[in-house]
C-alpha positions as CSV (number, residue, x, y, z in Angstrom):
1,X,-36.9,-77.2,-236.9
2,X,-36.8,-78.5,-233.4
3,X,-37.0,-82.2,-232.6
4,X,-37.2,-84.5,-230.0
5,X,-39.0,-87.3,-228.5
6,X,-39.1,-89.0,-225.1
7,X,-41.1,-91.2,-222.6
8,X,-43.0,-89.0,-219.7
9,X,-43.4,-89.7,-216.4
10,X,-47.0,-90.9,-217.5
11,X,-46.1,-93.3,-219.8
12,X,-47.0,-91.5,-222.6
13,X,-44.2,-90.7,-225.8
14,X,-44.0,-87.3,-226.2
15,X,-42.9,-86.1,-229.7
16,X,-42.2,-82.9,-230.7
17,X,-43.3,-83.4,-234.4
18,X,-46.7,-84.7,-233.0
19,X,-46.7,-81.3,-231.0
20,X,-46.8,-79.3,-233.8
21,X,-49.6,-80.8,-236.2
22,X,-52.6,-79.5,-235.7
23,X,-55.3,-81.8,-234.0
24,X,-58.9,-82.1,-235.4
25,X,-61.1,-79.5,-233.5
26,X,-58.2,-78.3,-231.2
27,X,-57.0,-75.0,-231.3
28,X,-53.0,-74.5,-231.8
29,X,-50.2,-72.2,-230.4
30,X,-46.9,-72.0,-229.3
31,X,-45.2,-74.4,-227.1
32,X,-43.3,-74.0,-224.2
33,X,-40.1,-76.2,-223.7
34,X,-38.8,-75.6,-220.7
35,X,-35.7,-77.9,-219.1
36,X,-35.0,-77.7,-215.1
37,X,-33.8,-79.6,-212.8
38,X,-35.0,-80.6,-208.8
39,X,-31.6,-79.1,-207.8
40,X,-32.1,-75.7,-209.7
41,X,-33.6,-72.6,-207.2
42,X,-34.2,-70.4,-209.9
43,X,-36.1,-73.6,-211.5
44,X,-38.4,-73.8,-208.3
45,X,-39.7,-70.0,-209.1
46,X,-40.2,-70.7,-212.4
47,X,-42.2,-73.9,-212.8
48,X,-45.0,-72.5,-210.7
49,X,-45.0,-69.8,-213.0
50,X,-45.2,-71.6,-216.3
51,X,-47.7,-74.0,-214.5
52,X,-49.8,-70.9,-214.0
53,X,-49.6,-68.9,-217.5
54,X,-50.4,-72.3,-219.1
55,X,-53.5,-72.6,-217.5
56,X,-54.6,-69.2,-218.4
57,X,-53.7,-69.7,-222.0
58,X,-55.1,-73.3,-222.1
59,X,-57.7,-71.7,-224.5
60,X,-55.3,-70.5,-226.9
61,X,-53.6,-73.8,-227.3
62,X,-50.7,-73.0,-225.9
63,X,-49.1,-76.5,-224.7
64,X,-46.0,-77.2,-222.3
65,X,-43.2,-79.4,-222.1
66,X,-41.0,-79.5,-219.1
67,X,-37.4,-81.6,-219.7
68,X,-36.1,-82.6,-216.4
69,X,-32.5,-82.1,-217.3
70,X,-30.1,-84.9,-215.9
71,X,-33.3,-86.0,-213.9
72,X,-35.3,-89.5,-214.0
73,X,-39.3,-89.9,-212.8
74,X,-38.7,-91.2,-208.9
75,X,-37.1,-87.9,-208.8
76,X,-39.1,-85.3,-210.5
77,X,-42.5,-86.6,-209.8
78,X,-42.5,-85.7,-206.0
79,X,-40.7,-82.0,-206.7
80,X,-43.7,-81.4,-209.0
81,X,-46.0,-82.2,-207.2
82,X,-44.8,-79.9,-203.7
83,X,-44.7,-77.3,-206.6
84,X,-48.0,-77.7,-207.8
85,X,-46.8,-78.1,-211.2
86,X,-48.9,-80.6,-213.5
87,X,-47.7,-80.1,-217.1
88,X,-46.2,-83.1,-219.3
89,X,-42.8,-83.6,-217.7
90,X,-40.3,-85.5,-220.0
91,X,-37.1,-87.0,-217.7
92,X,-33.8,-86.6,-219.5
93,X,-31.5,-88.2,-217.4
94,X,-28.8,-88.9,-219.8
95,X,-29.0,-85.2,-220.9
96,X,-30.0,-86.7,-224.6
97,X,-32.6,-84.2,-225.2
98,X,-31.3,-81.7,-223.5
99,X,-27.8,-81.2,-225.7
100,X,-29.4,-81.9,-228.4
101,X,-31.1,-78.6,-228.1
102,X,-28.0,-77.1,-227.1
103,X,-29.5,-76.5,-223.5
104,X,-25.9,-77.2,-221.4
105,X,-24.9,-74.5,-219.6
106,X,-27.1,-73.4,-216.8
107,X,-30.5,-73.7,-215.5
108,X,-33.8,-73.2,-215.9
109,X,-34.0,-72.4,-220.0
110,X,-37.3,-71.7,-221.2
111,X,-38.1,-72.0,-224.8
112,X,-41.2,-70.7,-226.7
113,X,-41.9,-72.0,-230.2
114,X,-44.7,-71.2,-232.4
115,X,-47.5,-73.6,-234.0
116,X,-45.0,-73.7,-237.1
117,X,-42.1,-75.2,-235.1
118,X,-39.9,-72.1,-235.6
119,X,-38.2,-70.7,-232.5
120,X,-39.3,-67.2,-231.1
121,X,-38.1,-66.6,-227.6
122,X,-35.4,-68.2,-225.2
123,X,-35.5,-67.3,-221.5
124,X,-32.6,-68.0,-220.0
125,X,-33.4,-66.6,-216.5
126,X,-37.1,-66.6,-214.9
127,X,-36.5,-63.2,-212.2
128,X,-39.1,-61.3,-211.3
129,X,-40.6,-60.2,-215.0
130,X,-40.8,-63.7,-216.2
131,X,-44.5,-64.3,-215.6
132,X,-45.5,-61.0,-217.9
133,X,-42.2,-62.0,-220.1
134,X,-43.6,-65.3,-221.2
135,X,-47.4,-64.1,-221.6
136,X,-46.3,-61.2,-223.9
137,X,-44.0,-64.2,-225.7
138,X,-47.2,-66.1,-225.9
139,X,-49.7,-63.7,-227.5
140,X,-47.0,-62.2,-230.1
141,X,-48.6,-62.9,-233.8
142,X,-47.1,-65.4,-236.2
143,X,-46.2,-63.9,-239.0
144,X,-47.5,-65.7,-242.4
């Protein structure tokens, strides 16, 4: 199972293990973990798509964590505000989370993990079809 934890830009401790535990009265669905950087041009296109899809799938329990690879909170906050992205962000200035999850070669990298913690999909690019592909990956039924 994937595992990581970090302090979000709003000061909350974000733990992947806590995210996959069902919360009382809350729908639990897939988790999207997207790695980005402020210098990454494709990330600028992909992050608003992730925001839109997350908004569209919120009632299905989809949760999103954005990991700012090699970035600190002071650089990330104005960047995301400009893009209109309001998802939870965990800065990863020393690439600890990024390396731990094997995302070292290129950005963006977006993972879709089911509610049981199983990695279902990895996106290595966020091109024209990304929105539809991300939506499709969030609707794949989980095998019991």
